[in-house]
N, C-alpha and C positions, 0 to 999 in steps of 0.2 A: 634841917640841912637844905640848902638851896639846891634844886635839881639842875640848875644851869649856872655856871660861873662865867662872868664876863670881865675881861681885862682889856683895857684900851691903852695903847702906847704908840706914839709916833705914827699915827695914822693907821695902825693895825689893830683890829679887834680879835682877841682870842676867845672863842666860845667853847666851853668845856662841859660836856655832859657829865653829870656828877651823881651817878648811882653805882659806885664801884662794886658794892656788895652784890649787885644784880647784873654786873657786866654791862652797865649802862643800857639795859633793856628798855625799849621804847614803850613805856607806859603812856596812858592817855595824859597824865599829868606832865610827863617829860615832853611829850610832843607839843602840848600846849605851851609849856615854858619856852621851848625852843622857838616856837612860832612867834611868841611875844618878843623874844630877843632879836630874831632876824628882822621882824617888822620894825623894831625900833632902830636898827642899824640902817635900814633902807633910807631913812630920812636924815641920817646923821652926816652932815657935810664934812665932818672931820675924819671920817673913815674912808680909807682908800683901798683897803684889802681886809679880808676876813679869813680867819683860820678856825676850822671846826675840828675838835678832838674829843677824846673821852678820858675820864679819870682812870688811871691804870687799875687793873692790868689789861683791860680791853678797850677797843674803840667803841664797838656797840654789838651786843649779842643778838640784835634783832628785836622783833616785837615781843612784848611782855606776855607770855603765854598764860600767866595767872589771871589775866583779864578777859580771856576768851570766853565765849558763851554769854549768858545773861539774857535779859529781855530785849525787846525790839528797840526801845530808846537807848539802851546801853550799846547795842550793836551799831546803831546809828552814830553814836558818839565815837565809837572806834573808827568808823569810816570818816566822819567829818574831821576829826582831829588829825588823821593821816593826810587827808587832802589839804587841809589848811597848812600843815607843816611843809609839804612839798611845793605848794603855791608860794609860801613865804621864801623858801630857798630859791625858787626860780626868780623871784622878784628882787633878790639882793642885787643891786645895780653895779657892784664892783666885784673884782675877782674873788672867788671863794675857794680856799684851799682846804683839803682834808688831810690832816696829820693822823694817819692810821697807825696808832701806837700799839696795836694788838689786834686780836681777831675782829673782823668785820663780817658778821654772819647774817644771812637772810636780809631782813630790813636794814641791818647795819651796812651791808654791802651796797644796797640800793641808795642809802643815805650818802655814802662816800661817793658813789658814782654820780650823784646829782651835783657834786661840786665841780669846779672848773679844773683844778689841778690836784692830783693825788700823790702824797708822799707817804711811803710805808716804812715802818720800823722793821728791823730784821725779824721781829717776833710776829709780824702781821700775817694773818691768814684771811683770804677772801673766799667766801663761799655763798652761793645763792642756793638755798635749801628748799625752794618751793616744791620741787618734785617729791622730795622725801616726805613732805607734809600733805601731798595729794592736791596741790593747788598749782595753777599756772604761774610760770616765772615771768617777771617783769623784763621782757626782752629789750624794751626800749632803754632801760637803765643799763643793761649790759652793753648795748650798742654805743652808749655814750663813751665808754672807755675801752672798747675792744673792736677789732675788725669783725665783719659779719661772720666769718668762719669761726673765730674764737668765741664770739658771743653765742652762736648756735651751739657750739660744743658745750659750753658752760650751762646753757639753758637745758640741754638734753641729758646732761650727766650729773649735774649738781655736785661736781667734785670740788674739793678744796684746792686752792692755789696759794702756795707759800710765797713769801716776799720776792725771792730771787726769780722765781718763774713769772711772777706778776710783772716784774720789770722787763723780762725777756719778751713777754707777750704784749707789752705796751699798756697793761692795765694801770700802771702807776708811772709817774714821771721819774721817781728816784727812790732808792732804798738807803736808809741812814740808820746809824746807831740810835740817834735821837730824832724821831720824826718831827716832833714839835720844834726843836731847835732849827732843823733844816727848813721847815716850813716858815719859820720866822725870818730866816735869811732871805728866802725867796719873796716873802711878803714885803720885806723892807725894800727890796729892789723894785717891786711893783709900786709900792707906796711913794716912791720918789717922784712919780709922775703926777701931773695935775688930775684931780678927781674927775673933772668934766670930760677929759680925754679918755680916762679909763672907763667911765660910764658909757660913752659913745662906742668905744671899742668893744666892750662886752656886749652891747646891744647888737652890734654888727655880727659878732661871732655867733651869738645865739640864733640870730635870724638866718645866718648861712647854714648852721647845723640843723636847725629844727624844721624849717619849712612851714607851710601853712597848716598842716594837719597834726603838728606835734602835740598841741594841747588836747586835741580830740583823742589821739592815741594814748596819751598819758591817762586821761580820764577813763578810757576803756580798760586799761590795765588795772587801775585802782578798783574799778567796779568788779572786774573778774577776780581779783585777789580777795576782796572782801566777801564776794559771793561764795567763793570756795572755802574760805577760812572761817567766816563767821556766820554764814547762812543768811546774810542780809542782802537784799537786792536794792542797792542805792538808786 
């Protein structure tokens, strides 16, 4: 079974994480497969918008806990595959939408927050569970989708946020019965514009949002996360 499904139509690429029996938990293999797909889309001139979703019933249940532990090379692979995935997501040059069709927990929430626009199904639940696992929370990811006050609250409480509250708090752009269908509609609207203009616009948006220290802060958060979770000092 393919870990990632890719469908391209009318300038829109739909990327689906395909481990439904594991709630699309981010195994090393899935992270590597996603990285490969996102990297391929980066250079595809026919793609003007990308949607990321998960095979039902979940968007993504977070990191695959069954892979935790192991020897130093394995721990290094855990870190390297995570960094490569988020680098590939950041490098997608066109708008990237998250169709959150179910729970997005821990690393799944961070994955959704790395996207440009978030659409939630009514069954969606967003939760960053770092504190519950004794590791620091990726505050930078929360700050991408929330005001500083809300981001701090979620960082310090690790509470779950259901779809309607997520909309009220501004964590998601919209709530829909079918998150993927809604994301397709929005992506089609975006894809009507020339790719070069979309690429330039996204570059300007990211530059305005992130500032000069964004990559340094992201790398620091990844290192802290893996040091606390896997006991490896990247």
